[in-house]
N, C-alpha and C positions, 0 to 999 in steps of 0.2 A: 694411617691408623689413628682412630680417635683415642682419647685418653680421658681419665677422670677429671672433673672440674675441681680445682682445689678449694673453692668456697662453697661446695655443696653442703646442705644441711645434714648433719650426722643423724642416722636413724637410731632407734632404740638399740642398745647393745654396742654402739660405736661411740666413742667419746670424741669430743670436738677436736682433739689433737691427732686422731687417727686419720690416715688417708683412706680414700675409697679403695677397697682391696682388689678391684678388677680393672682391666683394660679391655678395649673392644675396638671393632671396626664400625664406625658410624656410617649409616647410609647417607648418601650425598645430600638428600633434601631434608635431613633431620638437623635440628639446631637445639641448643640448650633452652630449656623452659624454666619457669619460675621455681625457686626453691620452695619446698613444702615440707612440713614436719613428717618425720618417719621415713623419708625417702633418701636413698643414696644420691640419686640423680634423676632428673626429669628431662625428657626431650619432647619437642613438639614438631609437627610436620603437617603438610597439607594446606589447602586453602584456608586462610585466616587462622592457621595453627590450631585447627579444630581436632586434630588427632594428637593424643598424648601417649607417650610410652615412658614408664618409669620402673626403677628397681628399688626394692625394699629388702632389707635383710634383718631378720629377727633372731634373737637368741633361742636356743632350744628348738622345739618343733614348731614354734610360731603359731600354735593353735592346731596344727595338723593339716595334712593334705586335704582330707575330705571336708573338714570344716571350712577351710578357705575357699575351695572350689565351690561349695554350696553357698557360701556367703556371696561370692561373685555372681553365681546364678540367680540368687535372690535379688541382687541389685538390678538384674535384667528382667525380673518378674517371672523367672523360670523355676520349675520345681527342682527340688534337690535330687542329686544322683544317689542311687543305691551304692553300697560298697562294690557290688559286681560291675555296675556301670562305670564307676571310677576306675576300677582295675582294667577295664577294657579301653580306656582312653589312650590315645597315642603317647608314645614316649620319645623324647628327643635327648640327644647327648648334649648336655650343657655343663661346661667346666669339668668334663670327664665323668659326669654323674648321669644317672637315669632320671630325667626330669619329666613330670607329667604336663602334658599340653591340653588345654581346653579352649574352646571358643563357643560363643553364644551370641544370640541376637535378641533384642527386645528394647523396651523403654528403660534406659539406664538411669538409676537414681544414685547420685554420688553421695559421699559422706555428709555433705552439707544439706542434702535434700533436694538439690537441683535435679531436674529430669531432662534427659536428652532422648527425644523420640527416635525410633528406628536406629538404635545404636548397635554397635558390635564391640565385643570384648574378646581379646586374645590374651591368654594367660599361661604362664609357666610357674610351676612350683618345683624348686630344685633343692633337695636335701643336701646339706653340706655337713661337715663335722661340727656338731654342736650348734648349728645354725640352720636357718631355712631362708633361701633366696626366692623372692617373688618378682616376676617381670610381667607387667601388664601393659596392654595397649587398648585404649578406648577412644571412641569417637563415632561420627556418623557411619552407618553400616557400609555404604559404598566406598567411602574413603579408607576405612580400616581394611576392608576386603582387598582393595587395590594395593595395600601395603603388607599383606600377609607374608609375601616372600622376603621383603626387607626385614620384617620382624623376626622371621626364622633365621635369616643370615646374621642379624645382630645378636640374637640369643646364642647361636652356635659359635660366634666369634669371641665370646667372653673368655678371658684368660685371667688367672690369678696374677696379681701384681707381684713382681719380684722385688724383694726388699733390698 
């Protein structure tokens, strides 16, 4: 069973003294990635570590489910979803909650403006009490598609850390 990395950069809403509130089962070929602002933890996998999976937790609604899903779609050059289309997306049980799952393909533009052609994004938005958890996997389309099952297993393996 994998566990939280003690030196992970705390996200907004988590102070530096707080531990990461989750445990998980880490897929065999995943390894810790670089610390980045606003992330609980980052993992990389695949050839040349080109696939990245990370968790972010924000206070409150974190901007809302629709806004986040549509921002992710925008990063892929895809049109926004209507509220009806969002409501029709698959739901996964994550941390005992009903989490929205989406995936998309396109040319992915990250927060720094770098573009990855023919990319794929898998994403989960999971409402928690007073917080919102986001889990994203991005990378080359073929490499992410090949790890869809590992992403789902990882998301479903998340557990609240016992204090």
